[in-house]
C-alpha positions in Angstrom: 8.3 9.3 -83.5 6.6 6.8 -81.3 3.2 5.3 -82.2 1.5 7.2 -79.4 0.7 10.9 -79.2 0.0 12.5 -75.9 -3.2 14.4 -76.5 -3.3 15.5 -72.9 -0.5 17.9 -73.5 -2.7 19.9 -75.9 -5.6 22.2 -74.9 -8.8 20.2 -74.9 -10.7 22.9 -76.7 -8.2 22.8 -79.6 -8.5 19.0 -79.8 -12.3 19.2 -79.8 -12.4 21.9 -82.5 -10.0 20.0 -84.7 -11.8 16.7 -84.1 -15.2 18.0 -85.2 -13.8 20.1 -88.2 -14.3 23.6 -86.8 -10.6 24.3 -87.5 -8.4 22.9 -90.3 -5.2 20.9 -89.9 -3.3 24.1 -90.7 -5.1 26.1 -88.1 -4.5 23.3 -85.6 -0.8 23.3 -86.3 -0.7 27.1 -86.3 -1.9 27.2 -82.7 1.1 25.2 -81.6 3.8 26.6 -84.0 6.9 27.9 -82.3 6.0 26.1 -79.1 7.6 22.9 -77.7 4.6 20.9 -79.1 4.7 22.4 -82.6 7.0 19.6 -83.9 4.9 16.9 -82.5 1.7 18.3 -84.0 3.4 18.8 -87.4 4.7 15.3 -87.4 1.3 13.9 -86.5 -0.3 15.7 -89.4 2.4 14.8 -91.8 2.7 11.2 -90.9 -0.9 10.3 -90.3 -2.6 12.9 -92.5 -5.4 15.2 -91.5 -8.2 12.6 -91.9 -6.5 10.0 -89.6 -5.4 12.7 -87.2 -9.0 13.9 -86.9 -10.2 10.3 -86.1 -7.5 10.1 -83.4 -8.5 13.5 -82.1 -12.1 12.4 -81.8 -11.1 9.4 -79.8 -8.9 11.5 -77.6 -11.7 14.1 -77.1 -14.0 11.3 -76.0 -11.5 10.0 -73.5 -10.9 13.5 -72.2 -14.6 14.0 -71.6 -15.0 10.7 -69.8 -12.1 11.6 -67.5 -13.4 15.1 -66.6 
C-alpha cells in the first residue's frame, strides 16, 4: 500500500460521517465491502487504526468542501 489514499474515490457523505464519528470504522468499511474499494478501506483502517483514519478523513473532508 502506498502512503497516500485517494479519498476522492469514496462518497463524500460517507467520508464526512466517518470523520465526525457518526459512523464507526466497521460501518465505514461495511459500506465498501465487496466493492473494488473494500480492500483499500480495510487496509487503511488496519494499518492506520480508526483514530488516525478519522483524522485523515477530517482533512480529506475539509479539502473536498474547499474544492466544491
